[in-house]
N, C-alpha and C positions, 0 to 999 in steps of 0.2 A: 677952583673953589670945589671942594669934595662933595659927594653927592650925599647928601642925608639917609637918604633909602641905602644905602651901603653901609654907613655907621646903624642901621638898623638890624641887618642881619646878625651881628652875635649877640644882641639882645634876645632876638626871638628865639635863637638856638640854644642860649643859655635857660629859656622858660620853657621849653619844651625837654630838655631833658631834666629837669625839676620833677618835672609831672610824671616823668618815666619812673622817678627811684621814687615816687612815694606813691605808683600802683598798687593796687590790691595783688598779692599773687596769691592761692587757694595751697592749703595747707595740706602734702601729700601722706599716705599713712603708710608708714614701712612695714612690711611683709617679711617675714622670714624667707632665706632663698628656697627650703623644697615646698614652701606652699604654691608657690610660682610655676605655672605651666609652664614649657619650654615652648618655642615657639620654632618653627622650621618649615623656611622656606620653601616654596617648589615652584617650577614652570612647566605649563603644559608644553608638551613640542610644536604645538601649533598655535602658539599666544608668543609674545615678548613680553605681557603683563605676567610680573611674580607674583604668587598667592602664596598665603600664610594660613597654616591651619593646625589647632591645638592638638600633636600629639596627644594619644589615649595611652593609658597604664598597658601594660602588655596582658595584664590581670585580665582586665577589662576585658579587654578584646576574644582572649580564649575564651572566659564565660561566655560572651554573645555567639561566639562560633560553637558551642557546646550546644545551648540552648536553642539556636535555630536548627541544628542539625537533626537535634531530637523531635523539636517540630516537624521535621520533615518526614524524619523516618519513622514518627508516631500515625504520620498524615497516610504515607506510604503505607505502613502496616493493616492500618484502618479500610483503607478505599480497597485494599485486595482481599481483606477478610471478607468486608460485608459484601463485595461484587461477587464472590465466588459462591456458587450455589451448595458447595460440600458445606459449609459453614454450618456449625449448630445451631446459631440464633435463625438461619431460614427455619429450621424444625421443631426447635423447642422455644422459642419468643414469637415469633412472628405471628403463626398463623393461634395459638392460643390470646395472643395481644388483640388477634383480627376480630374473636369469639368475645373478648371482655368487653372491649371498647364497641360493637357492633353487636346488640342481641339480636337485629334482625339479620340472617342471614345475607340476603340480598343487598343489604348495605355495605357489610362487608366483602362483597363481592365486588362493587361499582368502586371501593375506595383502593382495593385491592388493583383494578383496571386504572385506574387514574395513578396512583403510585408505578406502577411500572411504564406507564407510557410517560411520565413526567423525567422518572430516572433513565432513561433510555436515551429521551431528548439530550441529556448532560453525560452519556457515558458510565453514569452511575449503577445501571442495571445489574441484578446478581446473574450470571452466565456460568457455564461451562468451563474448565480451564484444561491445561495439559494436554490438549488435542488427541483424548482417549483413542478415536478413528485411524489412527498412523499404523497400527496393527491391521485393521479393517475385518475382525475377530467376528465382530456381531452384521458385516454386510448382508442385505436382501435386495434382489432384485424385483421389483414390482412396478407394471407396465414399462417394464423396457428400460427402466432408471436405477441406478444401483444406488440403494440408500446406505447411508452408512449406520443405521439401524435400524429394528423393528420396532420399536417403540412410536407409538402416536400419543398425542393429545388429544381429547373427544371434543366436539362440538357442544357448545353453552357455556364455557369458558370464555370464549370470544364472541358473542353473538355478531358484533357488526364490524369486525375486521379492524377493530382498534389497535389490537396489539399483538400483529402475526409474528413479526420481527423478535421483540422481547423472548414472546415464547418460544419460536425458534432460537434463540439463545439459551433454552433451558436443557438444551438438546437431543429435542426429538428427532426420530426420522421426518415424520408426519404432524402437523397442525392442522384440524379441521374447525374452520369456523364458521358460523352461524348457529342455529336455523335462520333465515332471510326469506321473507316471501316477498311477492312480487308488491309490493302496496304496503306503507308502516301502518303498522297495527300495535295496538297498546297490551295486548297478550289480556290474561285474567288480573283480578283485582290483588292489589297487596292486604295483606300479608301473603307471598306465595311460595315461599321457600323455607325450610324447617332441620333443624339439626337433630342428630339422635348421636352424641359424642360417644357415649360409651360403644355404639355399634362401629362408630367412624363412617355414618349413613346420612344420608340426605332422601328429604322428600321435598318434590319440586311439583308446582302445577303451573309454571311461568304462562305456559300456553301461547309459546312460539312470538315472544317480544320480539319486533323488528324495527328497524328505522326505513326497511323498504331496501328492494335490490338496487334500485336508483342510484341512493345514497351510499349504498356500499360501493357499486361500481366507480363510483367518484372517488373514494376513498381510495380504494386499488387503483385505479389509474392514475392518482397522484403518487401513490407511493412507489410504481412503476417509471414514472418519470424522473421522477427523483434520483432511482436507480441510475436510468440511464443516462441522466445529468451528471453526475459523479462517476462515471465510469467513459465519461468523454464523448458520449454520442450526441450530444445535443439536447433539445428541449423539444416539446412539442409530438405531433404524429408521427413522424418521418423515425424520431429517436425510438419514440414507443414499437412502431414497426419492428425496427432493430432487434428489440428484446423481447417482446411476441414470436417473431419466427426462430429463435434460439441462435440467433447469430453472437448474442451476448457469452454462450457457453453455459447457460444457467436454466433451467427450468422457467417457463415463463411467470408461473405462479408462485412459488416458492421463493424463488430469486436466488438462490443460495445450491452449490453443488451438494448433492446427496440425500437433499431434501423435496418433500412435496406438499404443497399446499393443496387440501379439500374446502371445498367450499358446501355447504351442505344446503339445502332449498326445501322450501314447503308451500303449500297452497295457503291461501288468505285463508282465515278462520269465515267470512262471510259468503266466502263462495260456496254454492250449495254443493252437497256431497253426490247427490243422485246425476248431478248436470256432468257427465264427466267428460264432455269436449270445453266445457267451461274450467274444469280441475286442472285440466291436459295443457288449456290456455296459461294457467297462474305458471305451472312449472317449466313451460315452452319458453314466457317472458323473464323469468329469472335466470336461464341457459341464455339467452339473447343479450343480457344486461352481465352477466358475470361470466360467461364462458371463456372469454378472453382475456382473465387474470386467473384461471382455475387449472390446475395442472388435474386437479379430481372434483365432477361434479357429484356430490350425493346427493341423492332424491330420497328425502323423509317421507313417509309412510309409516309411521310405526309410533308418533308422539302421542302418549297418553291423555295429554291436555289440550287435545286439541277435538272436540266432537266429531265423530262420524270417522275419523283423520283413517283409523284403521282397518273402516271397510275397505278400504281402499286397496289392502292387501290380496282382495280375493282376486281370481285368475282373470276374470274377463275385463275388469278395468286397469289391474295392473300392468298388464300385459299393455293395454290403448297408450297407458300413460306414460311409460317407459320405452315405447316404442317412439312417440313423439320428441322425450327427450333427447333419444340416442339421436334421432335425426336432427336434432335441432346444435346436438353437439356436433355433429359431423359437417356442420353449416356454419359452425365458427370462423370468423377469417383471420387464421395463421398455419402456417406450415404445419404443426403437429397440434391435433384435436385432443381434448379434455377426455380422459377416462369418464365413464360411468359408472357409478355405484349404485345400490338401493339397502337402504337401512331399514331391517325389518325388526318387530317386535320379539322380544323373548317370551309372551304371553302366547303367540299364535303356533302352538308346539306339536298340533296334532300332525300324523302323520299326511292327511289329505290337503292341510294346510301350506306345509313346508313343501309337500310336492308339486301345490299349483304355484308358488314362489317360485320354484327353480325352474316349472316349467315356462313362467312369467319371463324369466329371467334367460333364456336358450331361447326365446321367441323372439323377445325385444334386441338382442343382440348387446344386453349390458354384459360390462366387464365385469362385476364383482359383486360382491355382496357385504352390508356389514351387520353382522349377526349380533343383535343386541341391543337396549336401548334402556330404559328405566322400565319399570314395570310397576302392574296395578296391585298387585299380589302382595304379601307383608310375610317374610322369609321368617322362621325362628330364629331369637337372638342366640347371638357365638357369647363364649362356649355355652355348648347345649345346658338348658336347666336354667340359664341364668335367667334372674327376673328385671326387667327394665325398672329406672327410677319412676313413680309417677308420673312426672313431666314428660317422659319421653315416650310411656305408654300414651298419653291423652294423642301425645303427635301421631304416633301409628294410625289414629283415628281420620287424620286428615287424608282428602282424596289428594290424588297426584301421584307423579310415580316415583318409585323408591328406588336408591340406588346405593351401593356399601357393598361390602368384600360378602356379605351372604351371598350376592349373587353367581361365587364364580362356580360353584358345580354345575348352575345351570345354562352357563357361559358355556364352559366346556362342552356339555353333554351335547348341544346345539351346535357347536362348530364341527362336532363330527358326526352329527348327521346330515348337515349341509353339506359337509366336504366328500360326506359318502353318496349323495343325489347327484349333487353337481358332478361327481366325475363320471357319473353312469352315463352323461352325455342327454343330447335333446331326443329323450324320447319319451313315449305315452308312459308312464309308471304305473296306468289302470289299465293293460294292455291284457294282463292276466287276470284282471280282477271281473266276476259277473255284472253285469250291467248293475244290477241292485246294488251293488255294494260301493259304485262310484260315486263321486261326489258329485253334486247337484249343481247345473252352472248358477252362478248368480245371475238376477234378473236384473241388469245393468245393458243397456242400449245405447250407441251413439246413432249420430246421423250420417246418413249415407252405408251403414253399415248392417247386416242381416245377423239377427237376434241366433240363427242356427252357425255363423260363421265357425269354425273346424280352428280349435286352438293347433292343434296337430298337423294340420297342412299349413299354419303358418311358421312351425318349427321347421317344417320339411325344406320349405322356402326357404328358409335363414339358412339354413345347412347349403343347399343347394348355392344359394349367392355365395357363399364363400368358399366353395370347393375348389377354385382356381388358384387361392393362397394357402390352400393345404399344405403342411410340411410330410415327409415321409412317417412312417408310425414306427414309433422307438421300438428296442427290443422289448419283450415280455419280461427280463432283468431287470431293462434299465427304467430308473422312479422316474416317473412323470413328472410334467415343469410344474404342477403344484402338490405340495406347498412350496413355495420359492426361496423359504429362508436356507441359509445355506450353514445348518448347525450339525455338530454331531447326534449321531443318533435321530435322523431325519426320516422320515418314512413316510409312504405315503398309504390309504387306505384301502386304494383300487384292491381288488382280489384278483382281475382277469386282464388283460393286456386290453387297451385303448383302442377305440378304432382311429382312424385318421383325421376325420373332421372332428370328434372329440379333444385330440391332443391338441390342433389346431386353436381350438376356443376355449382352455382350460380358463377357469372362472378365479378369480381372487377373493380371498375372505381377508376381511378384518374382524378382530374380535374385539368387542369393549363390553364390560359388566364385572365388576367385583376384582377385576385385575389389581392387585396392590406389591406385589413381589416379585424380585425376579423367576422365582421357580415358577410361579402361577403362569406367569410371560411363556414360559419356555415349555408348559405343557399346553398351553392353546397354541403355540405358535408348533409341535410337534405332534399336535389334534389335527392340523389341515389349514391353520389360519397362515397367513404372509404378515400379518401388524399384527399388535397385542396395541391396545389402546387403552389410557387412563383419563378419569376425570376424577371423580370423588375422594380417591386415592392421593392428588395432587391436591385436592382442598385441605385435607387434615395434615397432609405430610410436608406440605410447602413446594417452593420451587428446585427444591434437591431431589424431590423424589424421583424424577427419571433418571437424574444420574446413578442414583442408588439403587434404581431396579436395573440398570444396565451392569453395574458391578456385580450385585448378586446375579445375573446370569452368568456371566463372567467365572465366578466361583464356583458355580452348578456346573458347567461346562468342564473347569479345570478336574472336577471329581470324575468325570467319565471315563472309561480306561479307552487309552488311544486318542484322545483329543487332541487336541491342538495347544500347547500352554501359552 
């Protein structure tokens, strides 16, 4: 008997075939062959799976390559142009734009500092390119260091050591930060900075606004430790000690070969001027915090915007303060100690005042003098006979220190006078004067000292103390160790051979005030300075000012017969 289930199989197959024949099929649109993209199969060597991609036309690929290459070239050119401080935008666009966008000069100052700090963090900061130091034609020896060039940036541009490295990138041999007070202070009320654009000059009465020595020391310590870490010395006090002791092969302040970092210090505004012990403690406290991270400590006793500060330039108080600072610098915990300089006012220009300052320098053991600061006086406009616009004429009535090109002649004259007196060595300038013509001692007293203490005795003791390290006396026709800049037609203002003690302690001079071009820089260098410092010229001339000044110096040197080309 045949199984009925087997008879039912053909019926089911026939039914399913009928269903498939009547199933709906989508209608595919026909495309022309030229509209179809070719499909190319390929397989990666690390895979057994074949992948297919749509091949792009050759023209599209060429077009994209051109666009991409053009974009890369444009970005590269923009980067190289905008980060080169010789670019015209840094002189003719950015400074005028800052003056337009920020009517208050202090706001422009802060904006510029923030911009430099931000750009440096990403490597987009303006810098000097093409290694102009390769020939070494502008090298100068200062405090035993061979600097790449004798141009410096004066204090005030970077008050709290926020941007020393971006400033070094602009090409100066020395960057001076500060002034820094032992305790934080706000300075004077705003507005406190004014521009005189027709004169490329400024008037300021900042009043030594500062975050304080402890804060700045923390900033500089962090900078040093980051440097040590990137050099592979590790992190922490041991790594810091390696850099401090010079084992990294760079000065411990600048952290760069051929450069030095100067840190300017000052007393707090509320420290009584007549309490010389308290004033000395202010300066010593700054050295204790900042001396480790400085190549040069600059003692500011000449700011015109801090009441009573300039009185400290008198002989007795200045000698006492500088002696304390020098001793504190010698106690700094590192192998090489920071040099000490004093910054003096251009307004203290009488023979008695300059002579007293020079005697204080010799008596205290200070290493040098920065000649010049802002002035309370108001120079005549340039060119001669020029009438200032009414707005700028009103600005001249503001109290504060004036800085600008009009200061140059005074700076040059002061450099010559200080060079001459300092080269005479540690002797009493008034030995040949009648008693009635000698300056009367200033009525400053200190604890544990007599009012009748002889400064001359202190000077003699200082010389005697240094006699064991005295070098042989140079030949009469040999130029002395100062001025130190090795440039054509360098000359000394000395008219007689030096004594051994004088030669051993020759003092260094930095010049600041009104220097705006290479010719002026060479003038102050040939007058006896070792470094020419700029500030206001940088504000108006932009970040390429240092490079421009050095280029002008080279052009001037080439014009001198027999000079190195």
